[in-house]
MIDOSE-1310 file (N, C-alpha, C; in nm, 2 decimals, decimal comma, always signed):
residues 45
mavm	+13,44/-0,60/+13,97/+13,57/-0,52/+13,95/+13,64/-0,58/+13,83; +13,65/-0,71/+13,82/+13,72/-0,77/+13,70/+13,65/-0,73/+13,57; +13,52/-0,72/+13,57/+13,45/-0,68/+13,45/+13,49/-0,54/+13,41; +13,50/-0,45/+13,50/+13,53/-0,31/+13,47/+13,68/-0,31/+13,42
rser	+13,76/-0,39/+13,48/+13,90/-0,39/+13,43/+13,91/-0,44/+13,29; +13,84/-0,54/+13,26/+13,85/-0,60/+13,12/+13,79/-0,50/+13,02; +13,68/-0,43/+13,07/+13,61/-0,34/+12,98/+13,70/-0,22/+12,95; +13,77/-0,17/+13,05/+13,86/-0,06/+13,03/+13,98/-0,10/+12,94
rskq	+14,02/-0,22/+12,96/+14,14/-0,27/+12,89/+14,10/-0,28/+12,74; +13,98/-0,33/+12,71/+13,94/-0,35/+12,57/+13,92/-0,21/+12,50; +13,88/-0,11/+12,58/+13,86/+0,02/+12,52/+14,00/+0,08/+12,49; +14,10/+0,06/+12,58/+14,23/+0,11/+12,55/+14,29/+0,04/+12,43
rrgs	+14,27/-0,09/+12,42/+14,32/-0,17/+12,30/+14,27/-0,11/+12,17; +14,14/-0,09/+12,18/+14,07/-0,04/+12,06/+14,12/+0,10/+12,02; +14,15/+0,18/+12,12/+14,20/+0,32/+12,10/+14,33/+0,32/+12,03; +14,42/+0,23/+12,08/+14,55/+0,22/+12,03/+14,56/+0,14/+11,90
gdcc	+14,45/+0,06/+11,87/+14,45/-0,02/+11,75/+14,52/-0,15/+11,77; +14,55/-0,18/+11,89/+14,62/-0,31/+11,92/+14,53/-0,40/+12,00; +14,50/-0,52/+11,94/+14,41/-0,61/+12,01/+14,47/-0,74/+12,03; +14,43/-0,81/+12,14/+14,48/-0,94/+12,17/+14,42/-1,04/+12,08
eaea	+14,47/-1,16/+12,07/+14,42/-1,26/+11,98/+14,27/-1,30/+12,01; +14,24/-1,30/+12,14/+14,10/-1,33/+12,18/+14,00/-1,23/+12,13; +14,04/-1,10/+12,14/+13,95/-1,00/+12,09/+13,94/-0,99/+11,94; +14,06/-1,01/+11,88/+14,06/-1,01/+11,73/+13,97/-1,11/+11,67
tmds	+13,96/-1,23/+11,73/+13,88/-1,34/+11,68/+13,73/-1,31/+11,70; +13,70/-1,25/+11,81/+13,55/-1,22/+11,84/+13,51/-1,09/+11,78; +13,59/-0,98/+11,78/+13,55/-0,85/+11,73/+13,60/-0,84/+11,59; +13,51/-0,84/+11,49/+13,55/-0,82/+11,35/+13,62/-0,69/+11,32
scat	+13,56/-0,58/+11,38/+13,62/-0,45/+11,36/+13,76/-0,44/+11,41; +13,78/-0,51/+11,52/+13,91/-0,51/+11,59/+14,01/-0,60/+11,50; +13,96/-0,71/+11,45/+14,04/-0,79/+11,36/+14,08/-0,72/+11,24; +14,00/-0,64/+11,19/+14,02/-0,56/+11,06/+14,14/-0,47/+11,08
ktpn	+14,15/-0,42/+11,21/+14,26/-0,32/+11,24/+14,40/-0,39/+11,25; +14,39/-0,52/+11,29/+14,52/-0,59/+11,31/+14,58/-0,63/+11,17; +14,71/-0,63/+11,16/+14,78/-0,67/+11,04/+14,74/-0,80/+10,98; +14,75/-0,82/+10,86/+14,71/-0,95/+10,79/+14,79/-1,07/+10,85
rerg	+14,92/-1,05/+10,88/+15,00/-1,16/+10,93/+14,95/-1,20/+11,07; +14,90/-1,10/+11,15/+14,85/-1,14/+11,28/+14,71/-1,20/+11,27; +14,63/-1,15/+11,17/+14,50/-1,21/+11,15/+14,51/-1,36/+11,11; +14,61/-1,39/+11,03/+14,63/-1,53/+10,98/+14,66/-1,62/+11,10
tfsl	+14,74/-1,57/+11,19/+14,78/-1,65/+11,31/+14,66/-1,67/+11,40; +14,59/-1,56/+11,42/+14,48/-1,57/+11,52/+14,36/-1,64/+11,45; +14,36/-1,65/+11,32/+14,25/-1,71/+11,25/+14,24/-1,86/+11,29; +14,34/-1,92/+11,34/+14,34/-2,06/+11,39/+14,24/-2,08/+11,49
t	+14,22/-1,98/+11,58/+14,12/-2,00/+11,69/+13,99/-1,95/+11,64
């Protein structure tokens, strides 16, 4: 159940173009959508 929830959540984030720091660091396409200022902060991880 948790896997389905996270999967659906990631799809919603991608659709709205808003990604959490964890996804932004792992998903390059997602990180590209995030503003540069956010990418710089998330780049630490």
